[in-house]
C-alpha positions in Angstrom: -24.3 -18.3 -75.9 -21.9 -16.7 -75.5 -18.6 -18.3 -77.1 -15.9 -17.5 -74.2 -12.6 -20.2 -74.1 -11.4 -21.3 -70.9 -8.7 -18.8 -71.3 -10.7 -16.1 -70.8 -12.6 -17.2 -67.9 -8.9 -17.5 -66.5 -7.9 -14.2 -67.3 -11.2 -12.5 -65.9 -11.1 -14.7 -62.8 -7.6 -13.6 -62.3 -8.2 -10.2 -62.5 -11.7 -10.1 -60.2 -9.2 -11.6 -57.5 -6.9 -9.0 -57.9 -9.0 -6.3 -58.1 -11.8 -7.6 -55.6 -9.6 -9.3 -53.1 -10.3 -13.2 -52.2 -12.5 -12.2 -48.7 -15.4 -11.0 -51.1 -14.9 -13.1 -54.5 -17.0 -16.3 -53.3 -19.5 -13.9 -52.6 -19.5 -11.8 -55.7 -18.6 -15.7 -57.8 -22.2 -16.5 -55.9 -24.1 -13.6 -56.6 -22.9 -13.8 -60.8 -24.1 -17.3 -60.5 -27.3 -16.9 -59.1 -27.6 -13.8 -61.6 -26.1 -16.6 -64.5 -29.2 -18.7 -64.1 -31.9 -16.3 -63.2 -31.0 -14.6 -67.2 -30.8 -18.7 -68.4 -34.2 -19.1 -67.1 -35.6 -16.5 -68.5 -34.2 -16.7 -72.0 -35.6 -20.4 -71.8 -39.0 -19.1 -70.9 -38.9 -16.4 -73.6 -37.7 -18.9 -76.3 -40.4 -21.3 -74.9 -43.3 -18.7 -75.1 -42.3 -17.6 -78.4 -42.2 -21.7 -79.3 -45.6 -22.1 -78.2 -46.8 -19.3 -79.8 -45.7 -20.4 -83.0 -47.9 -23.9 -82.3 -50.1 -21.8 -81.4 -50.1 -20.0 -84.7 -49.5 -23.2 -86.3 -52.7 -25.6 -85.0 -55.0 -22.5 -86.1 -54.0 -22.3 -89.7 -54.5 -26.4 -89.4 -57.7 -26.1 -87.6 -59.0 -23.6 -90.4 -57.7 -26.1 -93.3 -59.5 -28.8 -91.5 -62.7 -26.3 -90.8 -62.4 -25.5 -94.9 -61.7 -29.1 -95.8 -65.0 -30.4 -93.7 -67.5 -27.8 -95.1 -66.3 -28.3 -98.7 -66.7 -32.2 -98.1 -70.4 -31.6 -96.4 -70.5 -28.9 -99.5 -69.8 -32.1 -102.0 -72.2 -34.5 -99.2 -74.9 -32.2 -100.0 -75.0 -31.4 -103.3 -75.1 -35.6 -104.1 -78.1 -35.5 -101.3 -79.9 -33.1 -103.4 -78.8 -34.9 -107.2 -80.1 -37.7 -105.5 -83.2 -36.2 -104.5 -83.9 -34.8 -107.6 -83.4 -38.4 -109.4 -85.5 -40.3 -107.1 -88.4 -37.5 -107.3 -87.8 -37.4 -111.6 -88.2 -41.2 -111.0 -90.9 -41.0 -109.5 -92.8 -38.8 -111.6 -92.2 -41.0 -114.3 -93.4 -44.6 -113.4 -96.3 -43.0 -111.5 -97.6 -40.2 -113.8 -100.8 -37.4 -112.7 -104.3 -39.1 -113.2 -107.2 -36.8 -112.5 -109.1 -38.4 -109.3 -112.2 -39.4 -111.8 -110.6 -41.0 -113.9 -108.9 -43.0 -111.1 -112.1 -44.1 -109.2 -112.9 -46.4 -111.7 -109.8 -47.9 -112.5 -109.7 -48.5 -108.4 -113.4 -50.3 -108.5 -113.0 -52.4 -111.3 -110.0 -53.7 -109.7 -112.0 -54.8 -106.3 -115.3 -55.8 -106.4 -117.8 -53.9 -104.2 -118.6 -56.2 -100.7 -122.2 -57.5 -100.2 -123.8 -57.6 -97.0 -126.1 -60.3 -96.6 -128.8 -59.5 -94.0 -128.6 -63.3 -93.2 -125.4 -63.0 -91.9 -126.3 -60.6 -89.5 -128.9 -62.2 -88.2 -128.3 -63.4 -84.5 -130.0 -66.5 -83.4 -132.6 -64.7 -81.1 -134.0 -62.7 -83.8 -134.6 -64.9 -86.8 -136.6 -67.8 -83.8 -139.2 -64.1 -83.9 
């Protein structure tokens, strides 16, 4: 943080010893140590907060880019599904062309003969005897 050499610290301590005196120097040094520690903790917490905010911004940008990528993939898949549906409906209309109902009925009846009902096959043994 600050570039202070050992000689500078030694000069400051000798001046402090002369000015403050030997009785109060330990309490002043302790108080300065506590203040220095608080300043370091404050600077560390501010640095951490700034770093966290920067990471949050990066994560938000990443989230928006991922969301855009997902949206583009979803759109392309939807287009593929729509093309597949149109291809299938076109293929079905080519295989089975629409015909009128009157023309399709005789064709269906000619393929399957109409069932015949025999009256004797429906009689029960009780009715035959009478």
